[in-house]
BATI-796425 format. One record per residue (C-alpha): residue number from 1; residue in three letters; x, y, z. Coordinates in Angstrom, 3 decimals. Layout:
% residues N
<node pos="NUM" code="ALA" x="X" y="Y" z="Z"/>
...
This chain:
% residues 294
<node pos="1" code="MET" x="-3.868" y="4.289" z="-28.330"/>
<node pos="2" code="THR" x="-4.260" y="3.028" z="-24.755"/>
<node pos="3" code="GLY" x="-1.844" y="3.263" z="-21.851"/>
<node pos="4" code="LYS" x="-1.552" y="3.847" z="-18.121"/>
<node pos="5" code="ILE" x="-0.968" y="7.156" z="-16.327"/>
<node pos="6" code="ILE" x="2.262" y="6.742" z="-14.375"/>
<node pos="7" code="LYS" x="2.601" y="10.329" z="-13.145"/>
<node pos="8" code="GLY" x="0.549" y="13.507" z="-13.008"/>
<node pos="9" code="ILE" x="1.975" y="16.940" z="-12.268"/>
<node pos="10" code="ALA" x="0.914" y="20.520" z="-13.004"/>
<node pos="11" code="GLY" x="-1.831" y="19.469" z="-15.398"/>
<node pos="12" code="PHE" x="0.348" y="17.086" z="-17.389"/>
<node pos="13" code="TYR" x="-0.197" y="13.335" z="-17.376"/>
<node pos="14" code="TYR" x="2.568" y="10.943" z="-18.352"/>
<node pos="15" code="VAL" x="1.126" y="7.880" z="-20.044"/>
<node pos="16" code="GLN" x="3.079" y="4.637" z="-20.398"/>
<node pos="17" code="VAL" x="2.405" y="2.755" z="-23.623"/>
<node pos="18" code="GLU" x="4.355" y="-0.126" z="-25.137"/>
<node pos="19" code="SER" x="6.651" y="2.196" z="-27.080"/>
<node pos="20" code="GLY" x="7.424" y="4.638" z="-24.261"/>
<node pos="21" code="VAL" x="5.929" y="7.537" z="-22.296"/>
<node pos="22" code="TYR" x="3.704" y="10.269" z="-23.766"/>
<node pos="23" code="GLU" x="3.298" y="13.676" z="-22.139"/>
<node pos="24" code="CYS" x="-0.414" y="14.449" z="-22.278"/>
<node pos="25" code="LYS" x="-2.975" y="17.038" z="-21.279"/>
<node pos="26" code="ALA" x="-6.502" y="16.033" z="-20.274"/>
<node pos="27" code="LYS" x="-9.371" y="17.225" z="-22.437"/>
<node pos="28" code="GLY" x="-11.535" y="20.015" z="-21.016"/>
<node pos="29" code="ALA" x="-14.597" y="17.785" z="-20.780"/>
<node pos="30" code="PHE" x="-13.080" y="16.050" z="-17.751"/>
<node pos="31" code="ARG" x="-13.079" y="19.338" z="-15.820"/>
<node pos="32" code="LYS" x="-16.688" y="20.025" z="-16.769"/>
<node pos="33" code="GLU" x="-17.681" y="16.561" z="-15.594"/>
<node pos="34" code="LYS" x="-15.541" y="17.026" z="-12.439"/>
<node pos="35" code="ILE" x="-13.529" y="13.929" z="-13.277"/>
<node pos="36" code="LYS" x="-9.840" y="14.030" z="-12.438"/>
<node pos="37" code="PRO" x="-7.486" y="11.525" z="-14.041"/>
<node pos="38" code="LEU" x="-5.499" y="9.616" z="-11.427"/>
<node pos="39" code="VAL" x="-2.131" y="7.945" z="-11.461"/>
<node pos="40" code="GLY" x="-2.899" y="4.326" z="-12.317"/>
<node pos="41" code="ASP" x="-5.782" y="5.148" z="-14.650"/>
<node pos="42" code="ASP" x="-5.931" y="3.174" z="-17.873"/>
<node pos="43" code="VAL" x="-6.637" y="5.760" z="-20.566"/>
<node pos="44" code="GLU" x="-7.065" y="6.316" z="-24.270"/>
<node pos="45" code="ILE" x="-4.927" y="9.042" z="-25.818"/>
<node pos="46" code="ASP" x="-4.835" y="10.938" z="-29.095"/>
<node pos="47" code="VAL" x="-1.264" y="11.424" z="-30.274"/>
<node pos="48" code="ILE" x="-0.339" y="15.020" z="-31.154"/>
<node pos="49" code="SER" x="3.307" y="14.403" z="-32.031"/>
<node pos="50" code="GLU" x="4.999" y="11.037" z="-32.405"/>
<node pos="51" code="GLU" x="8.386" y="12.745" z="-32.521"/>
<node pos="52" code="GLU" x="7.912" y="14.697" z="-29.286"/>
<node pos="53" code="MET" x="5.707" y="11.968" z="-27.779"/>
<node pos="54" code="THR" x="2.885" y="14.308" z="-26.786"/>
<node pos="55" code="GLY" x="-0.850" y="13.750" z="-26.790"/>
<node pos="56" code="ASN" x="-4.222" y="14.284" z="-25.150"/>
<node pos="57" code="VAL" x="-6.039" y="12.007" z="-22.733"/>
<node pos="58" code="ILE" x="-9.452" y="11.546" z="-24.352"/>
<node pos="59" code="ASN" x="-11.003" y="8.776" z="-22.269"/>
<node pos="60" code="ILE" x="-10.549" y="7.210" z="-18.839"/>
<node pos="61" code="LEU" x="-11.321" y="3.503" z="-18.889"/>
<node pos="62" code="PRO" x="-13.426" y="2.072" z="-16.026"/>
<node pos="63" code="ARG" x="-11.558" y="1.880" z="-12.714"/>
<node pos="64" code="LYS" x="-11.489" y="-1.413" z="-10.833"/>
<node pos="65" code="SER" x="-10.378" y="0.351" z="-7.646"/>
<node pos="66" code="GLU" x="-9.571" y="3.799" z="-6.314"/>
<node pos="67" code="LEU" x="-7.446" y="4.480" z="-3.255"/>
<node pos="68" code="ILE" x="-7.686" y="7.684" z="-1.263"/>
<node pos="69" code="ARG" x="-4.324" y="7.383" z="0.504"/>
<node pos="70" code="PRO" x="-2.376" y="7.544" z="-1.763"/>
<node pos="71" code="ALA" x="-4.678" y="8.823" z="-4.524"/>
<node pos="72" code="VAL" x="-4.222" y="6.161" z="-7.181"/>
<node pos="73" code="ALA" x="-6.461" y="4.017" z="-9.360"/>
<node pos="74" code="ASN" x="-6.401" y="0.333" z="-10.255"/>
<node pos="75" code="VAL" x="-4.044" y="-0.838" z="-7.513"/>
<node pos="76" code="ASP" x="-4.153" y="-4.607" z="-7.054"/>
<node pos="77" code="GLN" x="-2.254" y="-4.991" z="-3.787"/>
<node pos="78" code="ALA" x="-0.008" y="-3.385" z="-1.184"/>
<node pos="79" code="LEU" x="3.506" y="-4.530" z="-0.315"/>
<node pos="80" code="LEU" x="4.349" y="-3.307" z="3.169"/>
<node pos="81" code="ILE" x="8.039" y="-3.308" z="4.084"/>
<node pos="82" code="PHE" x="9.389" y="-3.239" z="7.638"/>
<node pos="83" code="ALA" x="12.817" y="-4.240" z="8.955"/>
<node pos="84" code="THR" x="13.590" y="-7.148" z="11.251"/>
<node pos="85" code="LYS" x="16.050" y="-4.850" z="13.058"/>
<node pos="86" code="SER" x="17.720" y="-1.464" z="12.750"/>
<node pos="87" code="PRO" x="15.130" y="-0.036" z="13.172"/>
<node pos="88" code="GLU" x="13.198" y="-2.457" z="15.360"/>
<node pos="89" code="PRO" x="9.805" y="-3.223" z="13.798"/>
<node pos="90" code="ASN" x="7.061" y="-0.989" z="15.170"/>
<node pos="91" code="LEU" x="4.140" y="-3.418" z="15.145"/>
<node pos="92" code="ASN" x="1.714" y="-0.713" z="16.256"/>
<node pos="93" code="LEU" x="2.571" y="1.259" z="13.133"/>
<node pos="94" code="LEU" x="2.327" y="-1.909" z="11.056"/>
<node pos="95" code="ASP" x="-1.137" y="-2.681" z="12.417"/>
<node pos="96" code="ARG" x="-2.309" y="0.871" z="11.727"/>
<node pos="97" code="PHE" x="-1.204" y="0.559" z="8.136"/>
<node pos="98" code="LEU" x="-2.928" y="-2.805" z="7.834"/>
<node pos="99" code="CYS" x="-6.124" y="-1.165" z="9.108"/>
<node pos="100" code="MET" x="-5.772" y="1.568" z="6.490"/>
<node pos="101" code="MET" x="-5.427" y="-0.977" z="3.689"/>
<node pos="102" code="GLU" x="-8.231" y="-3.169" z="5.074"/>
<node pos="103" code="GLU" x="-10.438" y="-0.072" z="5.148"/>
<node pos="104" code="GLN" x="-9.754" y="0.309" z="1.428"/>
<node pos="105" code="ASP" x="-10.246" y="-3.435" z="0.816"/>
<node pos="106" code="LEU" x="-6.754" y="-3.937" z="-0.589"/>
<node pos="107" code="PRO" x="-4.865" y="-7.260" z="-0.390"/>
<node pos="108" code="ILE" x="-1.627" y="-6.924" z="1.593"/>
<node pos="109" code="ILE" x="1.723" y="-8.700" z="1.628"/>
<node pos="110" code="ILE" x="3.999" y="-8.039" z="4.614"/>
<node pos="111" code="CYS" x="7.727" y="-8.038" z="3.891"/>
<node pos="112" code="PHE" x="10.346" y="-7.992" z="6.646"/>
<node pos="113" code="ASN" x="13.651" y="-6.799" z="5.187"/>
<node pos="114" code="LYS" x="17.139" y="-7.107" z="6.735"/>
<node pos="115" code="ASP" x="16.533" y="-10.790" z="7.401"/>
<node pos="116" code="ASP" x="20.314" y="-11.160" z="7.743"/>
<node pos="117" code="LEU" x="20.021" y="-9.248" z="11.048"/>
<node pos="118" code="ALA" x="17.015" y="-11.129" z="12.438"/>
<node pos="119" code="ASP" x="17.098" y="-12.884" z="15.789"/>
<node pos="120" code="GLU" x="16.451" y="-16.605" z="15.815"/>
<node pos="121" code="GLY" x="12.740" y="-17.242" z="16.024"/>
<node pos="122" code="PHE" x="11.735" y="-13.848" z="14.602"/>
<node pos="123" code="GLN" x="10.391" y="-15.313" z="11.362"/>
<node pos="124" code="GLN" x="8.152" y="-17.779" z="13.168"/>
<node pos="125" code="GLN" x="6.956" y="-15.120" z="15.605"/>
<node pos="126" code="MET" x="5.864" y="-12.826" z="12.775"/>
<node pos="127" code="ARG" x="4.233" y="-15.675" z="10.878"/>
<node pos="128" code="ASP" x="2.338" y="-16.691" z="14.015"/>
<node pos="129" code="THR" x="1.226" y="-13.075" z="14.462"/>
<node pos="130" code="TYR" x="0.085" y="-12.212" z="10.941"/>
<node pos="131" code="GLU" x="-0.675" y="-15.376" z="8.984"/>
<node pos="132" code="PRO" x="-3.798" y="-16.134" z="11.097"/>
<node pos="133" code="ALA" x="-5.123" y="-12.787" z="9.814"/>
<node pos="134" code="GLY" x="-4.685" y="-14.047" z="6.251"/>
<node pos="135" code="TYR" x="-1.597" y="-12.009" z="5.385"/>
<node pos="136" code="ARG" x="1.273" y="-13.458" z="3.410"/>
<node pos="137" code="VAL" x="4.548" y="-12.803" z="5.258"/>
<node pos="138" code="ILE" x="7.891" y="-12.873" z="3.431"/>
<node pos="139" code="PHE" x="11.477" y="-12.180" z="4.481"/>
<node pos="140" code="THR" x="14.155" y="-10.474" z="2.413"/>
<node pos="141" code="SER" x="17.639" y="-9.043" z="2.626"/>
<node pos="142" code="ALA" x="18.243" y="-6.237" z="0.144"/>
<node pos="143" code="LYS" x="21.888" y="-6.237" z="1.228"/>
<node pos="144" code="GLU" x="22.302" y="-9.877" z="0.193"/>
<node pos="145" code="GLN" x="19.570" y="-9.682" z="-2.488"/>
<node pos="146" code="ALA" x="17.842" y="-12.607" z="-0.792"/>
<node pos="147" code="GLY" x="14.108" y="-13.016" z="-1.300"/>
<node pos="148" code="ILE" x="13.996" y="-10.547" z="-4.202"/>
<node pos="149" code="ASP" x="12.765" y="-13.220" z="-6.626"/>
<node pos="150" code="ALA" x="9.830" y="-13.878" z="-4.286"/>
<node pos="151" code="ILE" x="8.927" y="-10.178" z="-4.425"/>
<node pos="152" code="LYS" x="9.171" y="-10.176" z="-8.226"/>
<node pos="153" code="ASP" x="6.797" y="-13.143" z="-8.394"/>
<node pos="154" code="ILE" x="4.329" y="-11.371" z="-6.089"/>
<node pos="155" code="LEU" x="4.440" y="-8.164" z="-8.138"/>
<node pos="156" code="LYS" x="4.343" y="-9.705" z="-11.619"/>
<node pos="157" code="GLY" x="1.447" y="-8.553" z="-13.768"/>
<node pos="158" code="LYS" x="-0.010" y="-6.373" z="-11.028"/>
<node pos="159" code="THR" x="-0.029" y="-2.749" z="-9.921"/>
<node pos="160" code="SER" x="1.254" y="-2.584" z="-6.355"/>
<node pos="161" code="THR" x="1.746" y="0.186" z="-3.845"/>
<node pos="162" code="VAL" x="4.958" y="-0.236" z="-1.841"/>
<node pos="163" code="ALA" x="5.126" y="1.422" z="1.567"/>
<node pos="164" code="GLY" x="7.130" y="1.377" z="4.770"/>
<node pos="165" code="PRO" x="8.747" y="3.628" z="7.369"/>
<node pos="166" code="SER" x="12.154" y="5.192" z="6.781"/>
<node pos="167" code="GLY" x="15.279" y="3.164" z="7.338"/>
<node pos="168" code="VAL" x="13.811" y="-0.258" z="6.582"/>
<node pos="169" code="GLY" x="15.478" y="-0.643" z="3.180"/>
<node pos="170" code="LYS" x="12.389" y="0.079" z="1.089"/>
<node pos="171" code="SER" x="14.341" y="2.307" z="-1.290"/>
<node pos="172" code="SER" x="17.025" y="-0.365" z="-1.650"/>
<node pos="173" code="ILE" x="14.423" y="-2.953" z="-2.625"/>
<node pos="174" code="VAL" x="12.727" y="-0.558" z="-5.057"/>
<node pos="175" code="ASN" x="16.108" y="0.288" z="-6.603"/>
<node pos="176" code="ILE" x="16.892" y="-3.405" z="-7.077"/>
<node pos="177" code="LEU" x="13.492" y="-3.973" z="-8.675"/>
<node pos="178" code="THR" x="13.732" y="-0.979" z="-11.019"/>
<node pos="179" code="GLU" x="17.447" y="-0.846" z="-11.804"/>
<node pos="180" code="GLY" x="17.389" y="-2.708" z="-15.117"/>
<node pos="181" code="GLN" x="14.313" y="-0.887" z="-16.336"/>
<node pos="182" code="VAL" x="15.657" y="2.555" z="-15.410"/>
<node pos="183" code="MET" x="18.951" y="1.792" z="-17.143"/>
<node pos="184" code="GLU" x="17.141" y="0.709" z="-20.301"/>
<node pos="185" code="THR" x="14.834" y="3.722" z="-20.342"/>
<node pos="186" code="GLY" x="17.055" y="6.523" z="-19.100"/>
<node pos="187" code="GLU" x="15.418" y="8.948" z="-21.499"/>
<node pos="188" code="VAL" x="12.034" y="8.067" z="-20.019"/>
<node pos="189" code="SER" x="13.270" y="8.817" z="-16.513"/>
<node pos="190" code="GLU" x="14.571" y="12.151" z="-17.758"/>
<node pos="191" code="LYS" x="11.302" y="12.902" z="-19.527"/>
<node pos="192" code="ILE" x="9.154" y="12.412" z="-16.437"/>
<node pos="193" code="GLY" x="11.577" y="14.218" z="-14.158"/>
<node pos="194" code="ARG" x="12.678" y="11.473" z="-11.811"/>
<node pos="195" code="GLY" x="15.835" y="11.966" z="-9.821"/>
<node pos="196" code="LYS" x="17.183" y="12.375" z="-6.338"/>
<node pos="197" code="HIS" x="16.617" y="16.126" z="-6.337"/>
<node pos="198" code="THR" x="13.090" y="15.912" z="-7.759"/>
<node pos="199" code="THR" x="10.057" y="16.540" z="-5.576"/>
<node pos="200" code="ARG" x="8.303" y="13.192" z="-5.423"/>
<node pos="201" code="HIS" x="4.685" y="12.997" z="-6.468"/>
<node pos="202" code="SER" x="2.512" y="9.915" z="-6.769"/>
<node pos="203" code="GLU" x="4.235" y="7.969" z="-9.497"/>
<node pos="204" code="LEU" x="4.101" y="4.466" z="-10.915"/>
<node pos="205" code="LEU" x="7.350" y="2.801" z="-11.916"/>
<node pos="206" code="TYR" x="7.049" y="0.437" z="-14.868"/>
<node pos="207" code="LEU" x="8.885" y="-2.869" z="-14.461"/>
<node pos="208" code="GLY" x="7.751" y="-4.417" z="-17.750"/>
<node pos="209" code="ASP" x="5.306" y="-7.303" z="-18.295"/>
<node pos="210" code="ASP" x="2.333" y="-5.150" z="-17.256"/>
<node pos="211" code="THR" x="3.922" y="-4.743" z="-13.808"/>
<node pos="212" code="TYR" x="3.905" y="-1.405" z="-11.970"/>
<node pos="213" code="ILE" x="4.882" y="-0.312" z="-8.484"/>
<node pos="214" code="MET" x="4.150" y="2.895" z="-6.630"/>
<node pos="215" code="ASP" x="6.835" y="3.892" z="-4.154"/>
<node pos="216" code="THR" x="4.664" y="5.501" z="-1.490"/>
<node pos="217" code="PRO" x="6.123" y="8.138" z="0.874"/>
<node pos="218" code="GLY" x="6.238" y="7.305" z="4.586"/>
<node pos="219" code="PHE" x="2.970" y="7.013" z="6.452"/>
<node pos="220" code="SER" x="1.875" y="8.474" z="9.748"/>
<node pos="221" code="SER" x="1.798" y="6.744" z="13.115"/>
<node pos="222" code="LEU" x="-1.177" y="8.992" z="13.882"/>
<node pos="223" code="PHE" x="-3.504" y="7.248" z="11.424"/>
<node pos="224" code="VAL" x="-6.878" y="6.394" z="12.929"/>
<node pos="225" code="PRO" x="-9.476" y="4.503" z="10.850"/>
<node pos="226" code="LYS" x="-12.609" y="6.350" z="9.749"/>
<node pos="227" code="VAL" x="-14.993" y="3.559" z="10.748"/>
<node pos="228" code="ASP" x="-17.184" y="3.609" z="13.842"/>
<node pos="229" code="PRO" x="-15.146" y="2.355" z="16.836"/>
<node pos="230" code="VAL" x="-17.533" y="-0.569" z="17.323"/>
<node pos="231" code="ASP" x="-16.613" y="-1.780" z="13.817"/>
<node pos="232" code="LEU" x="-12.834" y="-1.488" z="14.238"/>
<node pos="233" code="TYR" x="-12.517" y="-5.222" z="14.895"/>
<node pos="234" code="ARG" x="-13.572" y="-5.870" z="11.287"/>
<node pos="235" code="LEU" x="-10.253" y="-4.340" z="10.170"/>
<node pos="236" code="PHE" x="-8.492" y="-7.094" z="12.125"/>
<node pos="237" code="PRO" x="-9.548" y="-10.097" z="9.992"/>
<node pos="238" code="GLU" x="-8.676" y="-12.748" z="12.574"/>
<node pos="239" code="PHE" x="-11.064" y="-11.074" z="15.066"/>
<node pos="240" code="ILE" x="-14.171" y="-11.524" z="12.920"/>
<node pos="241" code="GLU" x="-14.895" y="-15.213" z="13.513"/>
<node pos="242" code="PRO" x="-14.170" y="-15.194" z="17.287"/>
<node pos="243" code="ALA" x="-16.373" y="-12.081" z="17.618"/>
<node pos="244" code="GLU" x="-19.358" y="-14.233" z="16.667"/>
<node pos="245" code="ASN" x="-18.956" y="-15.926" z="20.057"/>
<node pos="246" code="CYS" x="-19.283" y="-12.690" z="22.036"/>
<node pos="247" code="ARG" x="-22.144" y="-12.670" z="24.538"/>
<node pos="248" code="PHE" x="-23.139" y="-9.069" z="23.831"/>
<node pos="249" code="THR" x="-24.117" y="-7.496" z="20.525"/>
<node pos="250" code="GLY" x="-21.869" y="-4.507" z="19.858"/>
<node pos="251" code="CYS" x="-19.117" y="-5.930" z="22.060"/>
<node pos="252" code="ALA" x="-16.045" y="-3.674" z="22.005"/>
<node pos="253" code="HIS" x="-13.827" y="-6.640" z="22.976"/>
<node pos="254" code="HIS" x="-12.432" y="-4.601" z="25.832"/>
<node pos="255" code="LYS" x="-14.058" y="-4.819" z="29.275"/>
<node pos="256" code="GLU" x="-17.098" y="-6.924" z="28.412"/>
<node pos="257" code="PRO" x="-17.464" y="-10.405" z="29.938"/>
<node pos="258" code="ASP" x="-17.796" y="-13.531" z="27.786"/>
<node pos="259" code="CYS" x="-15.960" y="-11.954" z="24.852"/>
<node pos="260" code="GLY" x="-15.024" y="-14.304" z="22.018"/>
<node pos="261" code="VAL" x="-12.107" y="-12.135" z="20.907"/>
<node pos="262" code="LYS" x="-10.557" y="-12.012" z="24.387"/>
<node pos="263" code="ALA" x="-10.974" y="-15.781" z="24.648"/>
<node pos="264" code="ALA" x="-9.134" y="-16.175" z="21.318"/>
<node pos="265" code="VAL" x="-6.293" y="-14.003" z="22.636"/>
<node pos="266" code="GLU" x="-6.045" y="-16.102" z="25.796"/>
<node pos="267" code="SER" x="-5.934" y="-19.318" z="23.758"/>
<node pos="268" code="GLY" x="-3.222" y="-17.935" z="21.458"/>
<node pos="269" code="GLU" x="-5.470" y="-17.916" z="18.399"/>
<node pos="270" code="ILE" x="-4.991" y="-14.132" z="18.201"/>
<node pos="271" code="ALA" x="-1.541" y="-12.648" z="18.892"/>
<node pos="272" code="ALA" x="-1.349" y="-10.547" z="22.069"/>
<node pos="273" code="SER" x="0.410" y="-7.719" z="20.197"/>
<node pos="274" code="ARG" x="-2.441" y="-7.497" z="17.699"/>
<node pos="275" code="TYR" x="-4.990" y="-7.278" z="20.504"/>
<node pos="276" code="GLU" x="-2.981" y="-4.654" z="22.413"/>
<node pos="277" code="ASN" x="-2.697" y="-2.524" z="19.285"/>
<node pos="278" code="TYR" x="-6.412" y="-2.953" z="18.635"/>
<node pos="279" code="LEU" x="-7.164" y="-1.627" z="22.139"/>
<node pos="280" code="GLN" x="-4.873" y="1.377" z="21.671"/>
<node pos="281" code="ILE" x="-6.400" y="2.312" z="18.321"/>
<node pos="282" code="TYR" x="-9.906" y="1.719" z="19.697"/>
<node pos="283" code="SER" x="-9.228" y="4.037" z="22.661"/>
<node pos="284" code="GLU" x="-7.955" y="6.763" z="20.339"/>
<node pos="285" code="MET" x="-11.042" y="6.424" z="18.150"/>
<node pos="286" code="VAL" x="-13.402" y="6.679" z="21.131"/>
<node pos="287" code="GLU" x="-11.532" y="9.726" z="22.445"/>
<node pos="288" code="GLN" x="-11.648" y="11.332" z="19.010"/>
<node pos="289" code="GLN" x="-15.380" y="10.636" z="18.798"/>
<node pos="290" code="ASN" x="-16.004" y="12.065" z="22.279"/>
<node pos="291" code="ASN" x="-14.026" y="15.226" z="21.487"/>
<node pos="292" code="LYS" x="-16.099" y="15.697" z="18.358"/>
<node pos="293" code="TYR" x="-19.290" y="16.072" z="20.387"/>
<node pos="294" code="ARG" x="-17.931" y="18.227" z="23.209"/>
């Protein structure tokens, strides 16, 4: 029998199959081979008890991807949720998260929730900022349940990680997306220990139709990419083509003359906020690198 690991805790792996969720242990051979099953892994299981829905994970099928933050396998995309207002969108934090996902080569959709509170022109401003980088930008209102169908279409048939800072309505959107499924499978929720008083671990929520989401805990504003500072621009996709016009090889796109990236900022091809955030992250990376060798 094959299924997907939706949660792992204290040596137990909870595997979603068509008929429900099996509580499984991993066979000892995995430990010997230093292979650890991950949430999101597609696995084969041997059933021990149909009645108690228990089994053993006997094989991990090949992974198509593996994220480090959060530790999860086979994720297809990231849905990043910020608010239009209350709280005001922190675009520096947004750009750091985009860098983190770019570093892991994961497609990203940006969702601005609380669209009912947005100032006139906000939608166009955000589209002008992020669509040139190749990101899809959508707008929702969990309060009015507007734009939820668009999210469902984006998620359908995929495994997605959903992330965002506190207060943006991420939990409200996740609750809307999962409500019907949780109601239908209350015993499953009880079996895997979900609830408001439960310590949250990495966990996939099954929405049906081979669709899973991972509600990721908040992420840090202190994130700095692991790449060499000179390669940071590659995590800003809209910088890559203009960078080919730089006069100097290894241009940091900061103080150098005849810089293609700076020219693209001046012409409006690259949003000023994206460039300012690039410079801040770049400076932090250089400082971190310098401190390392002191």
